[in-house]
N, C-alpha and C positions, 0 to 999 in steps of 0.2 A: 858183656852185659854187666859185670861187676864194675868195670871202669865208669860206664855210663851211670850206674846208680850212685857211685861215689861222687861224681861230678855234680849230679843233681842234689845230693845231700849236702854238699859244701855250699852250693849256690843258695839253697833254701835257708841254711843256717846263717849265712851272711845277711840274707834279706831280713830275717827275724831280728837279729842283733842290731841292725842299723836303724830300725824304725823307731821313730820318736813321735811323741803326741804333739802336733804343731798347733798353731793358733787357727789354722784353716780347719784342722780336724775338730777343734772345739766349737768353731763357728757352725759347722755342718751338724754336729751333734746337738748344739743348742737349737738350731732351726728345726731339727727333727723332733725334739722333745717339747718344743714350745706349745704346739696344739694340745698336746696330751696334758700339759701343765694347766692350760687355760681351760679345758673342758673337764678335768678331773672334779672340780667342786660340784659342777652341775650333775655330773654322772652319780656322785655320792648322794646329793639331794634326791635324785629320781630313784636310786635304789632304796634309800631310806623310806620314802614315800610308799614305794611298792611293797616293801616289806611289812611296813605297819598295816598297809591295807590288806595284805594277805592275811596277816595275823588276826586282825579284827574279823575278816570274813571266816576264818576257821573257828573263832570264838563263837560267833553268832550262828554258825552252822551247827554247833553242838546243841544249841537250845532248841 
């Protein structure tokens, strides 16, 4: 069991050390984040409008 564990540990260490961030990784990351970056301004506007609306509703509920 100990020999098996040592072999596994060496293989995983080798794999981690040889990984590099390639151009393909960048493209995949960019394509993954592109919809989020496009939709974020619209989400912020909606959240701002909802927050202002709830704040005004709370102010007028007091009176």
